[in-house]
N, C-alpha and C positions, 0 to 999 in steps of 0.2 A: 769566826773561823779556823780559828790554829790550833785549837785541840785537837790531842792525837788520840784521846779515851772516847771510841763510840761508845754513847750512855744507851741503854735497853732501855723501853718502851712497857712503862711497869702497868700489866693487866689482872684487875681484880674479877674473876669471873670471865674467866676466856672465854669458857665454852660459849659465852652470850654474847661475846662482842660484837658479832655479826650484826649481829640484832639489832644492837645498839646506836654501832656508826651507820650501818642504815639507814638510820632518820635526822642524819648531819652533814654535812656543808663546814669547811674548818679554813678557811685561807687565809694567805697576805696578798691585800689588792697588791694591782699594779703600778699603784704610787708608791704603798712602801715596799716592795721589793726592788724599786729604783732608788727608791732612799736609802735603802738596809746596804743591795749587793750591787747597786749599776745598772741592772738586769731588767729590758722591757718586758715581764712576764707575768704572770701569776706565779704562786708557789702555793699549791694543796698539800696541805696536811691528810684533810679526810672529804674526797671527792664521789659525789653522791654512794657515801658507804663502802668504797675502796679506799683501806687506809695507806698512807706513801710511806712506808717505814724509814725510808734513805730520807724522811725530811726530819724525824724525829732525831734522827741519829746528828744531824746536823747541828753542831753546837755555836751557834753565830754568835762575833764579835759586835760591841756593840762601843761605839767609838765614843769619846767623853763629851764629843757637841748632841749625841741626842738623848738625848730625857723622855723621850717614852716609845712606847708599841702600839702597833696596831692590828690589830688581828679580827677578820671579818667572817659571819659566820650565821648560819641560817637552819631552824629545822624543816625538814621535809616531809614532815608527819600530816599527812591530810586532813583539814579541821582543826578545830580546836578542842575536841573532847580531850576533857581531865585525863582516860586512860591512856591518851595520844601525847600528853605533850612528855618534852626534851627536860627534865630539870640539871641542873648545874651547881656545883660548888668549885671556887675560886682562891686557890691559895697561890703564895707567893712565900721561896724561901731563899735567902743569900747569906752566902759566908762570911760578910765581913757589913756588920751595921756600922762601923766607926765610918767606914767609907761612902756605905750606901744605908741609909735609913731603910724601912722597909717600906717599899713599892702601896702604891695604890690605886685603888680602879675608877674609871667614872660609871662602874655599876653597881650593884650590890653584890657581894662574896658568895651569896645563893640566889638562884631564880630557877626562871625556865627562860630557855634558846628560845629568840625569836622566829616564828615564821617566814619574816622579811630577813632580806639580806640584810646586816646591821653591822657595822661598827665598831669595836671597843677600845679604850685606851689604858694600858698601862703606863704608870711615870714612874721614870727611874731617874730624880732628882739625887746627885752626889752630895755630899754634905760638905766636900772643900777640902774639909778638916784632915784628913791622912789621903794616898794615893794608892793605889792599888788595881788585882784583877779582881772583881768580887764574881762569881760563882751564882748565877740565879737561876731558881729551877721552877717553873713556871707549873701547877701542879692545876689539871682540871679533871673535878669526876661528873661522869655521865651519867646520869642514873634515869633507864626507862623503867624500871617498878623495883623492887626494894631487894627483890632480888640480883637482879642486873646493874652491875655499877662497874662501872670503866674508869681506872684511870687515865689519864696522859700527862706527861711530863715535855715538856717544851725546858729546853736545854737554851741559855744564852749568858755570855761571858760581857762585864758590864766595864768598861775603861771607865776609871776613875781618877784624877787628877787634882794635888793640894794647891788650891787658892795662891795667887803669886804673893809674896808679903809685900812688895812693890803699890798691889791696886788698893788704888783710894777711894772709900765709899764718902760718899755727899750723903748726908741725911737731909733731912727734910730742912731740919731746924737752922741748918749753915747754911741755905740759899738765901741770895740777897734778897730785900724787902719788895723790889722794882720786881720781881719771878713772878709775878701772878696769875691768873687765867688770861685777864684782858693782855697786857704785855709780853709773854707768849703768843699769842695766838697772832697778834701784828708785826712781830718779830717772826714770825715762818712766813707770813705774808712775803715780809719786803724781801727775804731771803731766796724764795721761791720766784716773785718778781725778777729779782738778780739773775738767778739761773737763766730763766727763760731768755734775759736781754743775750747771756755772754754765748748762750749756742744758738741764739741767730745771729750772732755777729760771727760767730766760727760757719757756719752752715753758709751765709753769706756769703764770707770768705775764700771757703773752700769751693763755690760751685762760680766766683770769678775767676778764679787761678783754673778750677779747671775747663770753662768757655775759652780764656786764652789759650791753654796750651792745644785746644782742637785746633782754634785757628790757623797758630801756628805751624800745626801737623797739616793741615788742609792743605796752604799754601805751599806747600814743601820747604817751607825754611826754617832753619832752628834744627836742632837734635830730634831724633825720633827713640822712644824709649823701644826697647823689645823685654818679654818677658821669656827670661832661663826655665827649664824645668827643675824642678829641685833636685829630680833624680842622676840628671844630666850631667849634673854640677858638683858632683861627689866625685871622689877620689873612688877607682875602680878597687880600693881595697876596702872601701869603707861604704860600702852600700847601706845605706838605712832606708828602711823600707818604711809604713806606713804604720803611724803606731794603733793600735785597739781604738783608742778611741775612733778615729776614723770608720770603722765598721760601723759603729751605732750610727755614722748617718749618712749610711747607704739604705734608701729604702728597697727591703728583701735583697732578694737574689735577681735584679732586674738586671744589675749590671750594664750600666748606663755608662760610668765613661771610662777612657782610655786606657786604666788599670785594669777593670770589671772587663771592658771586651774582648783586652788578652787572657784575662781567664773564663771567658764566653769561652773564646777559641779553644783555651786545654781542654774543658770540659768536655766539647761538641768533640774532641777526638777523641777521648777515651768512654763518652755514652755509649752504654748498651741499652740493651730492653728489660724492665723491672723483672718479666717474669723466667728470663735465663737465672736471677740470682733467687738459691734456694737456703734459707736462714733456718738453722738449727737448735745452738744453745746459747744463751745469755752468758759469757764471760763477763762483764763488768756495768754495771749500773748507775747512773747520778740520777740526778731529778730530774734534768731533763734529756740526758743526751742516753745512747744504748751502744754497749760493744757485742755483739755477735761474734761465734762460728758458722758459717758459710761456706757455703759453693756456687760458683757459677758454672756455668757450659759457654764452653767456647764456640770458634767460629767455626771447629772440626770436628762439635762433636763431643770431645771430651768432659768429662767432671772435673774441676780443679778445686781443689780445698782455700777457702779464702779468711778472712778479719772482712767483717760488717762494722764501718763505724756507719753510726744514722741517729737521728733525734725524737722525741717522743712526739706524739700527737699534739702536744698540747705546748709546745715549743714555737718562740717567733718567728717572725721575718729576720731578725734582727741575728737568734741563734743561729740561724739556717745558713746566714749568709756568713758568720763566724765560723761554721765548720766549712765551707770548702772554699773560703780563703785561706784558712789553715791548711785545712786538708791539701789543697791542692802546691802546695810550699817549696815539696819536693820533688815534683811534675816532671819525669824524664829524669831523672837522676839515674844512676848505671853503678853502684858500685857495694860490693860485698857487704859493708855494715853501714848501708845506710836503708829503709827501708820508706822504699818510694811506693805511692800510689798505682792500683793494677787499675780500676775500671772505677765508672761514674755511673750511677744511674739519677736521673732528674726528670719527673713526672708532673706534672702540675698537677692540685691539690694532695701532694704526696710529700712525706718525709723522702730527701737524697740521701741513697745509699753511696759508700766509698767502701770499694773496697780492696784489700790488699792481701798480697800471699802470705799464705802459712805452715809455718814446719816446726809445727810443736813450741813455737811464740808464748814467753809470758812476760808479761811486764816485769821491768828490771827489778824496779821499788817496790812490787809488790810479793815477786821470788826473794830480794833479799830480808824483806820482812819474814817470812819466813821461817829463814836460814837461823834467826834468832828465836825461834820458839824454845820450849820446854825441852832436853834432852830425850825425852822419852817420846820426844814428834820431829826430831830434825830433821829439817828436808833436804839440807847440804850446810857443809860446812866449809867455807872460802880461806885457803891461805893465804898467806901473803904474796906469794906464785901469781895464783887466780886471778888477783885482784889487782894485778902490776898490768899483767896479760890484756885482762878486761879494758883496763884502764888504757893499754895500748890501740887496742880494733877502735874504742871512740876517740882518741887521737886522731887516726888512721881518716873516717868518717870526715872527720873536721877539718882534716887539709882539705878535703877532695870538693866540700861544702865551700871551704872561704877559694882555693881555687877557681872553683865557677864562679866567685863575684859573689857567693848570697854568705847572709849570716843567720843563726838558726834562732839567737834571740832568748830561747829559755829549754837551755842543755839543763835537762835535769834526768832525773835516773824514774820518772816516772816518766821522760818520754823516750825512754829507751826499750829497746825488746831483747832479750835473753832466750835459748831457747837450753836443750837439757847438756848438751855440748859447750856450754859456756859461749858460743859465739856471741856475738853481742854487734846488734845494730839501732842504729841512731835514727828517729823515728819524728814525726811532727807533733806538734802540740797542739792537733783537734778534741777537743771537748776533756783536754786536760782541766779546764778551769771547775768545770765540773762532776767528773772526776774524781779531782783530788783537790778540793774544795780549803784543806788544810794548809792548803802549799801556797793560796793567792789571797789578797789582800786589795781592797781601796781603801787608797789612804783620803779620799775626799775630792778624789779628782772623776771618779763615777769611769776608772780604769779596773779594770782586777787585774795584778800585778803580781808574775814572784816575786814577790820584794826581798826576799831571804836569798833570792838564785843573783840578784843584780849587783850588777859592779857599781861604784860610788854614783860614778857621770850617767849609767842609764836610769839608777834610781832619784837623780837628784835635777836632769838635764832632758833626761828620755833620751840621751846620744847614744849609740848604740854602732857598735867597731869589732873586729877581729879577737883585740885585747880585752873587748867586754866578754864574749864568746868565751876568753882562756879564763877570766874569773869566775863564772860558770863551773866550768870546768872541774878547777878547783874543789869549789863545793859537791861537785859528784864523785868528786875522789876521796871529799871527805864521806858522801854517804855509801862509799863503797865499804869503807872502812869501817863505819858506825853500823853496819847491816839497814841503812835506811833510816836513820834516826832523824828526828826535827834540826835541822841548825839555829842557833841562838831561837832556842827554846822557852829560854828562861827571858826575853826581850820583846817588850810589846812593838809591831811592826811601825807605829809610827815615830819608834824613838831608833829606828835601826840606821839611819842616817847620819843620825848623830853620834852614834856610836861608832859608827865605820870613823866617821871624821875625827874619832878623839883617838882611831888604831886602835881599837877592840877588834879582834876577830875570833871564829872557831878556834876552842880550844883542841889539842892534840890528843884523840883518840886513845884510848886502852889498846894495846898492843900493836902500835902502829909505830912504826920503823922510825926513827930521825930523818931517814931520810925522803920519805915518804911524804913524810909533814914539812920536811924542807918545799918539797915540788908545788904542796897547795899555798903554803905562805909567797913565795914569789909569784902564785896567779893573781895572789890578791896585793899585790904594789897598789900603792896610792892611786898614782900617776900611771896612766894607760902604756906608756913609754917603756915604763921599769918592765913591764912582766914580760914573761917570755913568749917567743910565739911556739905555734903546736909544734912544728918542725923541731925544733929546740925540746921539746915536753919532749918529742918523740926520740931524742937523739938520747935523753936522762935515763927516759924511766929503761929504755933498751938496752941503757949499761946496767942502769940497777938490775933489770931483770936476767941480766948474764951473768950475770954476780951471784943469783937467788938459787940460778939454778945449777950452779957449781957445786954447792953443799945439799944436792938434793940426789 
């Protein structure tokens, strides 16, 4: 998921592709998506003949602890007539055979796609001899007739690690003679009985202690315990909202706990009828989410141009819940450099619409990427003065957020908007994981997080504060000066914490003034207390901006 290069699908006999794909369903099942991405959904590459181009462009990173991939497919051809059979040929290519020997499958490499739903496995065991990132190309040739052949390529990136030298391998001959099968069985039974006894003892002890506390409380004697709400116990300047993991425990967007009731009230206040919203063109599309240009009719009968965020029909309840939670995070904020939600439509059995004001805005990351195209098609050339001015606008927005005792927790170019006059607005992170998948990684905890933008304490302990937003601002400033390059592109997401603890930081970009890079370096101080506040950053960059204007 960290690859910056989008790999195109190779099509042979393109004119016949629709006919071939019309006979095929090919997808990752719900358990497989959960295992790889931490999402509760299915990922279709081909659904009833409709190909998901975005899914094929998606380069999936396979962590070192996963040694197999599972694909589910079925042919949709009627009957078993030979003329209707869909044939396949499966091949796998790797970039490093020393780190990853040639993968194997549990099906033949040539055959017929089954007419019932079946799952096949591709094994990817690392050799353990050398470590590295191995590029994998899984090529599937789909054939309906001899003239109708389509080649689909699934891109994967496997992380292989070298076995630790201290690992001890115990051979069968080195086992003591008493370790025969009978003795092992008796030892296992004894251990199980002992474990059951210990658990029973602990449960009994807890039950007796709990009854004693209840009797003491009911009699009015002894101290009574009260539960303090976690958020209320936090200092106002370090408000720590719930992690993404808590969203996954929410049962759809039924909004049943206190936090969700508050969200329900906010949504009710902003809700309009869906018939008042009109969608026009798609701006950005991911696997589950979409952003549209659109308009809605106001109470006065006027038509207002808006940006609409929504999810696809196959999106899960968890994804809908996450969209609403994150989309409402900047509810009722009023600042010239913050893009706050305008309206919402939530109707039963339909995907919700989140409406935002629109004035020729473009996603900042996409804008920066356009700036670095070839000289024949340069969209805009940013000067240092313009970069500093944009940074100052973002700082003003963050000062306002922190004054309201709110944290962003995902400050990055992908979560900002910019217009044609380089006015920047900080936005929420709704749909960002889906629209910018290479910026988020799951480190085995079922949370897709912006690992390479997070402060060291947020990465290790999942704690957030204004100082952690300052760290992220430093990475955002680096994005502005590099025109949205991927930070730490050479470092594996699983190793980023160790690199940061060792003092490793992003390098100074080319043509970046020393004064500007010094600001970034201050933002990445190991201790949160040593990082500057946004107020201090504003003073520093404003002074630098003034110096730049003297020479213009």
